[in-house]
N, C-alpha and C positions, 0 to 999 in steps of 0.2 A: 291699863290692863296689865295684870301681873301673871307671870308664868309660874306654874306649880311644878316643882322638881321632886318627883317621887324617889325615895331612897329604896334601892333594890336590896333585898335580904337573901343571903346565902348561908348554908351550913358551913362551908369552907370555900376558900378562894386559892387557886394555885397561880403562881406567876413564874413564867420562864423568862429569865433575865438575859437579854442580849446586850450588845454594846450600845446600840441606839434604839432598838425596838424591843418591846416587852409583849409577851402573849399572856393574857389573863383568861383563866377558866374558872367559872363559878359553878359550884355544885349545890343542888337543892338538898333538902332534908332527907330525901329518899336516895341520894347518891347519884342522881342523874345530872348530866351536864345541862345547866340552865343558862349559861353565858359563855361565849367564846369570842374574844376580841383581841385584836392586834393594835397596840398603841405605841406612839413614840415616847421616848424617855421623858421629854419635857411635859407631856400631858398626864403623867402618872398620878400626880397629886389630885388633879381635877377628876380623874376617874375614880380614885378612892373616895372622894367627897360624895360621889353619887351612890356609894355602896354603904350599907350598914356595917358596923364593926363585925368582924368574923375571924375565925382561925385562918391564918394566912400562911401558906407554905410557898417558899420560892426555891427555884433551882438555878444554879449558875454553873458554868462550865468548869471553872477552876476555883482557886482561893477567892474568898470574898473580895469583891471589887467595889469601886466607888458606886457602881450601879446598884449593887446589893445593899450597901449602906444607905443609899438614897431611898430605895424601896422600903427598907425596914423603918427608917426614920419617918417617912410619910405615913406609913400604915400605923405606926405606934401613936403618932400625934393625933390620929383620927379615931383611936380606940380599938384597933385590931390587935391581934396577938400574933406577931410574925415568928415563923420557924424556918430555919434553913434546912434544906434537904441535901 
């Protein structure tokens, strides 16, 4: 028996980058929140694999950190368009 993994589609995805925990918010085409999830840094790429490529905005507290670089690299490799805010 095989499991089917549906890819979720969003108009845009926001990521609030913390030291060890990220908050992901997905917005539908009409601008409403369709996903709100808190994940650990190590699970970030797995979460992006479950999502269709989208415009991705991330917020970090200070200058770009290794977490921000990790987030952008994972998203870009999976087809998303990352933007720092």
